[in-house]
C-alpha positions in Angstrom: 69.7 76.7 42.3 66.8 73.9 41.8 63.6 75.8 42.1 63.1 77.7 38.2 64.3 73.9 36.8 61.4 72.6 39.7 59.0 75.3 37.2 59.7 74.4 34.5 59.7 70.2 35.0 55.9 71.0 36.1 55.1 73.6 34.3 55.9 71.2 31.3 53.6 68.2 33.1 51.4 70.3 32.9 51.2 71.4 29.4 51.8 67.4 28.8 48.4 66.2 30.4 46.4 69.7 29.0 47.7 68.3 25.3 46.5 65.0 26.1 43.3 65.8 27.1 42.9 68.1 24.4 44.1 65.5 21.5 41.2 62.7 23.3 38.8 65.5 23.2 39.1 66.2 19.4 39.5 62.6 18.3 35.9 61.6 20.3 34.5 64.7 19.1 36.6 64.9 15.4 35.0 60.5 15.4 31.5 61.6 16.6 30.9 64.4 13.7 32.3 62.0 11.1 29.7 59.2 11.4 26.9 60.3 14.1 26.3 63.5 12.3 27.4 63.3 9.1 24.7 60.4 8.9 22.1 62.0 10.6 22.4 65.4 8.5 22.8 63.2 4.7 19.5 61.2 6.3 17.7 65.0 6.6 19.4 66.0 4.1 18.4 63.0 1.6 14.8 62.5 2.6 13.7 65.7 3.7 15.3 67.5 0.6 14.8 65.8 -2.2 11.7 62.9 -1.7 9.2 65.4 -0.1 9.4 69.1 -1.5 9.6 67.1 -4.5 6.6 64.7 -3.2 4.9 68.0 -2.0 6.4 71.0 -4.3 2.8 72.5 -4.7 3.3 73.5 -0.8 6.5 75.3 -0.2 5.1 76.1 3.7 4.1 72.9 4.5 7.7 71.3 3.4 9.2 74.2 5.6 7.7 74.1 8.2 8.4 70.0 8.6 12.2 70.9 7.5 11.5 73.2 10.8 10.5 70.9 12.8 13.3 67.8 11.8 16.1 69.8 11.5 15.2 71.0 15.2 14.3 68.2 16.9 17.9 66.6 15.1 19.6 69.0 16.2 18.4 68.3 20.0 18.4 64.1 19.2 22.5 65.0 18.7 22.9 66.7 21.7 21.8 63.8 23.9 23.9 61.9 22.0 26.9 64.3 21.8 26.5 64.4 26.2 26.3 60.5 27.0 29.5 59.8 23.9 31.3 62.3 26.3 30.2 61.1 29.9 30.4 57.4 28.1 34.3 58.4 27.4 34.9 60.7 30.4 35.5 64.5 28.3 32.2 65.2 30.9 32.0 63.9 34.4 29.0 63.2 36.0 28.0 64.0 39.9 27.2 61.5 42.8 24.8 63.3 43.7 21.3 64.2 42.9 20.1 67.8 42.7 16.8 66.3 44.1 19.3 65.4 47.2 20.8 67.9 47.8 17.4 70.0 47.9 15.6 68.2 49.7 18.7 68.3 52.4 17.7 72.3 53.4 14.1 72.0 53.3 14.5 69.6 56.0 16.3 71.5 57.8 14.2 74.9 57.6 11.0 72.8 58.3 12.7 71.2 61.4 13.5 75.0 62.4 10.1 76.3 61.5 8.2 73.7 63.4 10.5 73.8 66.6 9.4 78.2 66.5 5.9 77.0 65.9 6.3 74.6 68.6 7.6 78.0 70.9 5.2 79.9 69.4 2.3 78.4 70.5 3.7 77.2 73.9 4.2 80.3 74.3 0.8 81.4 73.9 -0.8 78.8 76.4 1.7 80.5 79.0 0.4 84.2 78.3 -3.2 82.6 78.2 
């Protein structure tokens, strides 16, 4: 009798949590695009397309190469900024265990097993001689 009501309330709770997360993500990303991404793009467009291309108008290939490199670096730098912002606002969680710790633990176990196996093989060879 109360089961459909409980399911409805739990579904509403899940939807509210999802909407809050979605709203937070939208607000943080909108702020990021409005400030950091827009400023970086405007600076690059102003410097590369207007200043440098006017100065190097006789060498369009060089201007295109410079533009490509600067825009690629801008994209990489912007991605790093977004990841840092997402982590600092809680949108992206960080792992508590470092990847290097995950890798070294299985290696230590496997070397221990291998060393035991080689010790047993050497003891067996000595016994057979």
